[in-house]
Short mmCIF file of the C-alpha atoms (twelve columns), coordinates in Angstrom:
data_MODEL
# 
_entry.id   MODEL 
# 
loop_
_atom_site.group_PDB 
_atom_site.id 
_atom_site.type_symbol 
_atom_site.label_atom_id 
_atom_site.label_alt_id 
_atom_site.label_comp_id 
_atom_site.label_asym_id 
_atom_site.label_seq_id 
_atom_site.Cartn_x 
_atom_site.Cartn_y 
_atom_site.Cartn_z 
_atom_site.pdbx_PDB_model_num 
ATOM 1   C CA . MET A 1   67.576 117.134 100.228 1 
ATOM 2   C CA . LEU A 2   63.953 117.091 98.822  1 
ATOM 3   C CA . ALA A 3   63.071 113.655 99.741  1 
ATOM 4   C CA . THR A 4   64.174 114.734 102.691 1 
ATOM 5   C CA . GLN A 5   61.214 117.453 102.848 1 
ATOM 6   C CA . ASN A 6   59.145 115.230 100.424 1 
ATOM 7   C CA . LYS A 7   59.325 113.003 103.320 1 
ATOM 8   C CA . LYS A 8   58.946 115.785 106.140 1 
ATOM 9   C CA . THR A 9   55.900 117.131 103.847 1 
ATOM 10  C CA . MET A 10  53.953 113.741 104.112 1 
ATOM 11  C CA . ILE A 11  55.076 112.941 107.482 1 
ATOM 12  C CA . THR A 12  53.076 116.037 108.827 1 
ATOM 13  C CA . ALA A 13  49.864 115.434 106.439 1 
ATOM 14  C CA . LEU A 14  49.274 112.104 106.807 1 
ATOM 15  C CA . ARG A 15  49.350 112.497 111.072 1 
ATOM 16  C CA . ARG A 16  47.474 116.165 110.373 1 
ATOM 17  C CA . ALA A 17  45.061 114.483 108.917 1 
ATOM 18  C CA . GLY A 18  44.983 111.605 111.317 1 
ATOM 19  C CA . LYS A 19  44.299 114.211 113.731 1 
ATOM 20  C CA . ILE A 20  41.102 115.492 112.009 1 
ATOM 21  C CA . LEU A 21  39.918 111.504 111.456 1 
ATOM 22  C CA . LEU A 22  40.742 110.937 114.904 1 
ATOM 23  C CA . ASP A 23  38.676 114.481 116.534 1 
ATOM 24  C CA . ASN A 24  34.774 113.377 114.522 1 
ATOM 25  C CA . PHE A 25  35.016 109.324 114.691 1 
ATOM 26  C CA . GLY A 26  32.325 108.444 116.883 1 
ATOM 27  C CA . LYS A 27  30.608 110.983 115.825 1 
ATOM 28  C CA . THR A 28  27.219 110.637 113.487 1 
ATOM 29  C CA . PRO A 29  28.082 111.490 109.886 1 
ATOM 30  C CA . LYS A 30  26.449 112.834 107.428 1 
ATOM 31  C CA . ILE A 31  27.051 110.242 104.299 1 
ATOM 32  C CA . SER A 32  26.945 110.842 100.780 1 
ATOM 33  C CA . VAL A 33  26.295 107.410 97.780  1 
ATOM 34  C CA . LYS A 34  29.107 107.815 95.109  1 
ATOM 35  C CA . GLU A 35  28.992 105.514 92.624  1 
ATOM 36  C CA . ALA A 36  28.190 102.444 94.021  1 
ATOM 37  C CA . ASP A 37  26.160 101.689 97.264  1 
ATOM 38  C CA . SER A 38  29.290 99.761  98.640  1 
ATOM 39  C CA . SER A 39  32.075 103.451 97.672  1 
ATOM 40  C CA . ILE A 40  30.780 106.844 100.549 1 
ATOM 41  C CA . VAL A 41  31.792 109.597 101.716 1 
ATOM 42  C CA . THR A 42  32.009 112.034 104.318 1 
ATOM 43  C CA . GLU A 43  32.498 115.827 105.529 1 
ATOM 44  C CA . THR A 44  35.476 114.578 106.735 1 
ATOM 45  C CA . ASP A 45  36.617 113.077 104.045 1 
ATOM 46  C CA . ILE A 46  36.749 116.897 103.272 1 
ATOM 47  C CA . GLN A 47  37.615 118.095 105.427 1 
ATOM 48  C CA . SER A 48  40.712 115.290 105.962 1 
ATOM 49  C CA . GLU A 49  41.760 116.032 102.527 1 
ATOM 50  C CA . LYS A 50  42.086 119.126 102.204 1 
ATOM 51  C CA . ILE A 51  44.221 119.968 105.183 1 
ATOM 52  C CA . ILE A 52  46.453 117.674 102.989 1 
ATOM 53  C CA . LEU A 53  46.440 119.888 100.292 1 
ATOM 54  C CA . ASP A 54  46.761 122.897 102.317 1 
ATOM 55  C CA . ILE A 55  50.089 121.636 103.625 1 
ATOM 56  C CA . LEU A 56  51.053 120.007 99.752  1 
ATOM 57  C CA . ASP A 57  50.269 123.582 98.855  1 
ATOM 58  C CA . GLU A 58  53.539 124.860 100.484 1 
ATOM 59  C CA . HIS A 59  55.539 122.337 99.868  1 
ATOM 60  C CA . PRO A 60  58.703 124.202 98.170  1 
ATOM 61  C CA . GLU A 61  57.824 122.344 94.756  1 
ATOM 62  C CA . GLN A 62  54.829 121.686 92.949  1 
ATOM 63  C CA . PHE A 63  53.529 118.689 92.245  1 
ATOM 64  C CA . ASN A 64  50.648 116.433 89.720  1 
ATOM 65  C CA . ILE A 65  48.030 115.257 92.473  1 
ATOM 66  C CA . ILE A 66  45.431 112.602 92.760  1 
ATOM 67  C CA . SER A 67  42.893 112.387 95.457  1 
ATOM 68  C CA . GLU A 68  40.073 110.479 95.957  1 
ATOM 69  C CA . GLU A 69  37.809 113.541 97.043  1 
ATOM 70  C CA . CYS A 70  39.558 116.560 94.339  1 
ATOM 71  C CA . GLY A 71  40.780 114.900 91.448  1 
ATOM 72  C CA . TYR A 72  43.101 115.721 89.903  1 
ATOM 73  C CA . ILE A 73  45.407 119.030 89.778  1 
ATOM 74  C CA . GLN A 74  47.985 119.124 86.924  1 
ATOM 75  C CA . ALA A 75  51.001 121.154 88.811  1 
ATOM 76  C CA . GLU A 76  53.371 119.384 84.842  1 
ATOM 77  C CA . SER A 77  55.481 117.016 87.132  1 
ATOM 78  C CA . GLU A 78  56.795 114.032 86.455  1 
ATOM 79  C CA . TYR A 79  55.952 113.382 90.351  1 
ATOM 80  C CA . THR A 80  52.363 112.914 91.941  1 
ATOM 81  C CA . TRP A 81  50.799 113.181 94.482  1 
ATOM 82  C CA . ILE A 82  48.260 110.308 95.446  1 
ATOM 83  C CA . ILE A 83  46.086 110.823 98.268  1 
ATOM 84  C CA . ASP A 84  43.453 108.891 100.224 1 
ATOM 85  C CA . PRO A 85  42.220 111.142 102.965 1 
ATOM 86  C CA . ILE A 86  39.841 108.435 104.198 1 
ATOM 87  C CA . ASP A 87  40.550 104.781 103.910 1 
ATOM 88  C CA . GLY A 88  37.463 102.621 105.103 1 
ATOM 89  C CA . THR A 89  35.118 105.415 104.706 1 
ATOM 90  C CA . SER A 90  32.504 103.388 105.443 1 
ATOM 91  C CA . ASN A 91  33.707 100.993 108.789 1 
ATOM 92  C CA . PHE A 92  34.864 105.277 110.355 1 
ATOM 93  C CA . ALA A 93  31.313 106.337 109.129 1 
ATOM 94  C CA . ALA A 94  29.658 102.786 110.696 1 
ATOM 95  C CA . GLY A 95  32.001 103.597 114.214 1 
ATOM 96  C CA . LEU A 96  34.847 100.441 113.344 1 
ATOM 97  C CA . PRO A 97  38.576 101.331 114.135 1 
ATOM 98  C CA . TRP A 98  39.023 100.061 111.140 1 
ATOM 99  C CA . PHE A 99  40.422 103.409 108.906 1 
ATOM 100 C CA . GLY A 100 43.580 105.456 108.356 1 
ATOM 101 C CA . VAL A 101 44.365 108.079 105.565 1 
ATOM 102 C CA . ILE A 102 47.468 106.860 102.931 1 
ATOM 103 C CA . MET A 103 49.963 108.841 100.534 1 
ATOM 104 C CA . ALA A 104 51.829 107.834 98.231  1 
ATOM 105 C CA . LEU A 105 54.388 109.863 95.396  1 
ATOM 106 C CA . MET A 106 55.061 108.555 92.226  1 
ATOM 107 C CA . LYS A 107 58.337 109.408 90.261  1 
ATOM 108 C CA . ASP A 108 56.379 108.542 86.991  1 
ATOM 109 C CA . LYS A 109 53.885 105.459 87.226  1 
ATOM 110 C CA . THR A 110 56.933 104.269 89.700  1 
ATOM 111 C CA . PRO A 111 56.138 104.324 93.613  1 
ATOM 112 C CA . VAL A 112 59.594 106.296 95.427  1 
ATOM 113 C CA . LEU A 113 57.466 107.136 98.537  1 
ATOM 114 C CA . ALA A 114 55.040 106.420 100.275 1 
ATOM 115 C CA . GLY A 115 52.329 106.259 103.966 1 
ATOM 116 C CA . MET A 116 50.005 105.313 105.989 1 
ATOM 117 C CA . TYR A 117 48.823 106.337 108.811 1 
ATOM 118 C CA . LEU A 118 46.387 104.585 111.762 1 
ATOM 119 C CA . PRO A 119 45.771 107.232 114.092 1 
ATOM 120 C CA . LEU A 120 43.864 104.704 116.775 1 
ATOM 121 C CA . GLU A 121 46.976 103.560 117.722 1 
ATOM 122 C CA . ASN A 122 49.344 106.006 116.147 1 
ATOM 123 C CA . GLN A 123 51.422 104.171 114.553 1 
ATOM 124 C CA . LEU A 124 52.516 104.964 110.848 1 
ATOM 125 C CA . TYR A 125 54.055 103.317 108.473 1 
ATOM 126 C CA . TYR A 126 56.578 104.725 105.821 1 
ATOM 127 C CA . ALA A 127 58.456 102.864 103.057 1 
ATOM 128 C CA . GLU A 128 61.029 104.623 100.746 1 
ATOM 129 C CA . LYS A 129 62.091 103.309 97.507  1 
ATOM 130 C CA . ASP A 130 64.856 100.452 97.489  1 
ATOM 131 C CA . LYS A 131 65.335 102.042 101.227 1 
ATOM 132 C CA . GLY A 132 63.181 100.270 103.470 1 
ATOM 133 C CA . ALA A 133 59.776 100.085 105.188 1 
ATOM 134 C CA . TRP A 134 59.325 101.417 108.662 1 
ATOM 135 C CA . LYS A 135 56.957 101.580 111.506 1 
ATOM 136 C CA . ASN A 136 56.856 104.870 113.979 1 
ATOM 137 C CA . ASP A 137 60.605 104.799 112.557 1 
ATOM 138 C CA . LYS A 138 61.143 101.222 113.840 1 
ATOM 139 C CA . PRO A 139 61.776 98.863  110.371 1 
ATOM 140 C CA . ILE A 140 59.526 95.979  109.918 1 
ATOM 141 C CA . HIS A 141 59.546 92.303  107.015 1 
ATOM 142 C CA . VAL A 142 56.343 90.481  106.339 1 
ATOM 143 C CA . ASN A 143 55.905 86.646  107.604 1 
ATOM 144 C CA . ARG A 144 58.371 85.228  107.363 1 
ATOM 145 C CA . THR A 145 55.879 81.976  107.649 1 
ATOM 146 C CA . ARG A 146 56.920 79.542  104.662 1 
ATOM 147 C CA . GLN A 147 53.827 77.423  104.150 1 
ATOM 148 C CA . LEU A 148 50.824 78.773  103.364 1 
ATOM 149 C CA . LYS A 149 48.234 76.501  105.306 1 
ATOM 150 C CA . ASP A 150 50.158 78.424  108.144 1 
ATOM 151 C CA . THR A 151 49.245 81.688  106.985 1 
ATOM 152 C CA . LEU A 152 46.400 84.341  108.283 1 
ATOM 153 C CA . LEU A 153 44.516 85.572  104.885 1 
ATOM 154 C CA . ALA A 154 42.978 88.777  103.999 1 
ATOM 155 C CA . TYR A 155 40.091 89.635  101.542 1 
ATOM 156 C CA . SER A 156 38.414 92.497  100.697 1 
ATOM 157 C CA . PHE A 157 35.112 91.939  99.518  1 
ATOM 158 C CA . ASP A 158 33.055 94.829  97.870  1 
ATOM 159 C CA . HIS A 159 29.191 93.646  96.106  1 
ATOM 160 C CA . SER A 160 28.871 94.232  92.070  1 
ATOM 161 C CA . ARG A 161 26.601 94.857  90.262  1 
ATOM 162 C CA . ASP A 162 27.656 91.973  88.163  1 
ATOM 163 C CA . PRO A 163 27.016 88.701  89.133  1 
ATOM 164 C CA . GLY A 164 29.525 87.046  87.027  1 
ATOM 165 C CA . LYS A 165 32.746 88.606  89.090  1 
ATOM 166 C CA . THR A 166 30.813 88.835  92.528  1 
ATOM 167 C CA . ALA A 167 30.415 84.278  91.669  1 
ATOM 168 C CA . SER A 168 34.568 84.249  90.896  1 
ATOM 169 C CA . GLU A 169 35.147 85.578  93.369  1 
ATOM 170 C CA . MET A 170 33.013 83.275  95.782  1 
ATOM 171 C CA . LYS A 171 35.003 80.540  93.751  1 
ATOM 172 C CA . LEU A 172 38.572 82.289  95.101  1 
ATOM 173 C CA . ILE A 173 37.559 82.792  98.185  1 
ATOM 174 C CA . GLU A 174 36.003 79.557  98.366  1 
ATOM 175 C CA . LYS A 175 39.772 77.649  97.175  1 
ATOM 176 C CA . ILE A 176 41.877 79.813  99.277  1 
ATOM 177 C CA . SER A 177 39.671 79.676  102.888 1 
ATOM 178 C CA . ALA A 178 40.714 75.321  102.351 1 
ATOM 179 C CA . ASN A 179 44.307 75.915  101.396 1 
ATOM 180 C CA . ILE A 180 45.203 78.890  104.597 1 
ATOM 181 C CA . ARG A 181 44.863 78.683  108.711 1 
ATOM 182 C CA . ASN A 182 41.723 81.569  107.961 1 
ATOM 183 C CA . ILE A 183 40.985 85.228  106.825 1 
ATOM 184 C CA . ARG A 184 39.826 88.305  107.678 1 
ATOM 185 C CA . ALA A 185 39.674 91.818  106.200 1 
ATOM 186 C CA . THR A 186 39.290 94.750  107.443 1 
ATOM 187 C CA . ASN A 187 39.039 96.155  103.621 1 
ATOM 188 C CA . SER A 188 40.444 98.556  104.490 1 
ATOM 189 C CA . LEU A 189 44.267 99.394  104.741 1 
ATOM 190 C CA . VAL A 190 44.651 97.993  108.460 1 
ATOM 191 C CA . ASP A 191 44.970 94.653  106.083 1 
ATOM 192 C CA . PHE A 192 48.032 96.145  104.502 1 
ATOM 193 C CA . CYS A 193 49.432 97.409  107.158 1 
ATOM 194 C CA . TYR A 194 49.248 94.079  108.778 1 
ATOM 195 C CA . VAL A 195 50.631 92.767  105.521 1 
ATOM 196 C CA . ALA A 196 53.683 94.206  105.550 1 
ATOM 197 C CA . ASP A 197 54.411 93.955  109.218 1 
ATOM 198 C CA . GLY A 198 53.851 90.691  109.575 1 
ATOM 199 C CA . ARG A 199 50.730 89.978  111.251 1 
ATOM 200 C CA . ILE A 200 48.651 88.795  108.347 1 
ATOM 201 C CA . GLY A 201 50.703 86.780  105.914 1 
ATOM 202 C CA . GLY A 202 48.472 88.302  102.318 1 
ATOM 203 C CA . VAL A 203 45.711 90.185  101.150 1 
ATOM 204 C CA . ILE A 204 43.521 90.081  97.908  1 
ATOM 205 C CA . ASN A 205 41.119 92.722  97.211  1 
ATOM 206 C CA . GLN A 206 39.960 93.005  93.164  1 
ATOM 207 C CA . THR A 207 38.637 96.822  93.523  1 
ATOM 208 C CA . THR A 208 40.328 99.421  94.923  1 
ATOM 209 C CA . LYS A 209 41.877 102.720 92.419  1 
ATOM 210 C CA . ILE A 210 44.978 103.998 92.379  1 
ATOM 211 C CA . TRP A 211 44.572 106.076 95.511  1 
ATOM 212 C CA . ASP A 212 44.553 102.166 97.560  1 
ATOM 213 C CA . ILE A 213 46.828 100.689 96.778  1 
ATOM 214 C CA . ALA A 214 49.990 102.720 95.456  1 
ATOM 215 C CA . GLY A 215 50.876 103.419 98.708  1 
ATOM 216 C CA . PRO A 216 50.561 99.998  101.118 1 
ATOM 217 C CA . SER A 217 52.064 98.848  97.041  1 
ATOM 218 C CA . LEU A 218 55.527 100.067 97.565  1 
ATOM 219 C CA . ILE A 219 55.488 99.926  101.416 1 
ATOM 220 C CA . ILE A 220 55.368 95.710  101.779 1 
ATOM 221 C CA . ARG A 221 57.640 95.380  98.624  1 
ATOM 222 C CA . GLU A 222 59.967 97.821  101.655 1 
ATOM 223 C CA . ALA A 223 59.379 95.010  103.819 1 
ATOM 224 C CA . GLY A 224 60.054 92.254  102.023 1 
ATOM 225 C CA . GLY A 225 57.064 91.119  100.353 1 
ATOM 226 C CA . SER A 226 55.403 90.536  96.580  1 
ATOM 227 C CA . VAL A 227 52.380 92.429  95.119  1 
ATOM 228 C CA . CYS A 228 50.890 91.793  91.647  1 
ATOM 229 C CA . ASP A 229 47.311 91.869  89.796  1 
ATOM 230 C CA . ILE A 230 45.554 89.023  90.234  1 
ATOM 231 C CA . ARG A 231 45.894 88.044  86.805  1 
ATOM 232 C CA . LYS A 232 49.716 87.921  88.161  1 
ATOM 233 C CA . ASN A 233 50.914 90.569  85.802  1 
ATOM 234 C CA . GLU A 234 52.619 94.032  87.901  1 
ATOM 235 C CA . LEU A 235 51.182 96.198  88.648  1 
ATOM 236 C CA . ASP A 236 50.988 99.366  86.790  1 
ATOM 237 C CA . PHE A 237 49.383 102.120 87.304  1 
ATOM 238 C CA . ASP A 238 47.871 105.093 84.849  1 
ATOM 239 C CA . VAL A 239 48.740 108.557 87.065  1 
ATOM 240 C CA . SER A 240 46.872 110.759 83.755  1 
ATOM 241 C CA . ALA A 241 43.634 112.926 84.489  1 
ATOM 242 C CA . GLY A 242 41.744 109.780 82.516  1 
ATOM 243 C CA . SER A 243 43.116 107.632 85.948  1 
ATOM 244 C CA . ILE A 244 40.581 107.875 88.269  1 
ATOM 245 C CA . SER A 245 38.108 105.765 87.225  1 
ATOM 246 C CA . ASP A 246 40.427 102.761 86.199  1 
ATOM 247 C CA . ASN A 247 40.112 99.227  89.150  1 
ATOM 248 C CA . TYR A 248 43.286 97.589  90.019  1 
ATOM 249 C CA . SER A 249 43.480 94.509  91.671  1 
ATOM 250 C CA . ILE A 250 46.652 93.810  93.946  1 
ATOM 251 C CA . VAL A 251 47.251 90.391  95.249  1 
ATOM 252 C CA . ALA A 252 50.539 90.910  98.481  1 
ATOM 253 C CA . SER A 253 51.702 88.739  100.220 1 
ATOM 254 C CA . SER A 254 54.906 87.423  102.351 1 
ATOM 255 C CA . GLY A 255 57.854 86.515  99.341  1 
ATOM 256 C CA . SER A 256 57.416 83.369  100.364 1 
ATOM 257 C CA . VAL A 257 53.736 81.704  100.066 1 
ATOM 258 C CA . HIS A 258 53.379 84.059  97.409  1 
ATOM 259 C CA . SER A 259 54.010 81.628  94.413  1 
ATOM 260 C CA . GLU A 260 51.918 78.828  96.021  1 
ATOM 261 C CA . LEU A 261 48.887 81.742  96.636  1 
ATOM 262 C CA . LEU A 262 48.888 82.651  92.593  1 
ATOM 263 C CA . SER A 263 48.312 78.859  91.959  1 
ATOM 264 C CA . LEU A 264 45.640 78.954  93.631  1 
ATOM 265 C CA . ILE A 265 44.339 81.689  91.305  1 
ATOM 266 C CA . ASP A 266 42.499 80.839  88.098  1 
ATOM 267 C CA . THR A 267 43.297 83.865  85.462  1 
ATOM 268 C CA . GLU A 268 41.828 82.255  82.223  1 
# 
């Protein structure tokens, strides 16, 4: 019963937050820069987060919360909601159609429920651990193409003040581009959605937070994909109060090309 209620609560929150994004899309937003020039927040981020938190507050059981804008809220629970009220804020602020809302429910350090909502397309992706992945109530599966050279891949990239990191990523992009059909990227949840439903074969992002990838990692796995970090290790999420600033990398792809993709990544 609680699992059903959790799913219902998440879907309600995703759709209502998505409506706020739709209502404000195309308007000139007030923008504030956060920890880096490539990381911004708008008033719509705050409005979206508030409606999600209000809905979670009505839930019959209170869980911990980690949200991009408000940070960490302790409820002394083994469960934690992870919230990204707008994933793709820079796209949203620029009037680009690549943005949405992400939520995940963690049991300790493991995602057990996740949803991604693209409000412009009214596409709702969700998954429950060991129960498969869905888009608007239809089951989805990752791309079944067996060779990396026949796939599209998304590589999300942000400027880094560390010139070494930028240089190493440029080398990796060069190597990957020589072994795939093309690189496509929105630098948002859209890339993860397209991996989950099979439109592209994989995605790499070396600069993410827990709210960016906890949900997508579960959905892609439940759609038949493989997920790890850039060093080829399992993702190890931290849901403690000090986890807000932690950086994560992610490599997610269809299982059929995952090992070939990883072979291109130099982890030394």
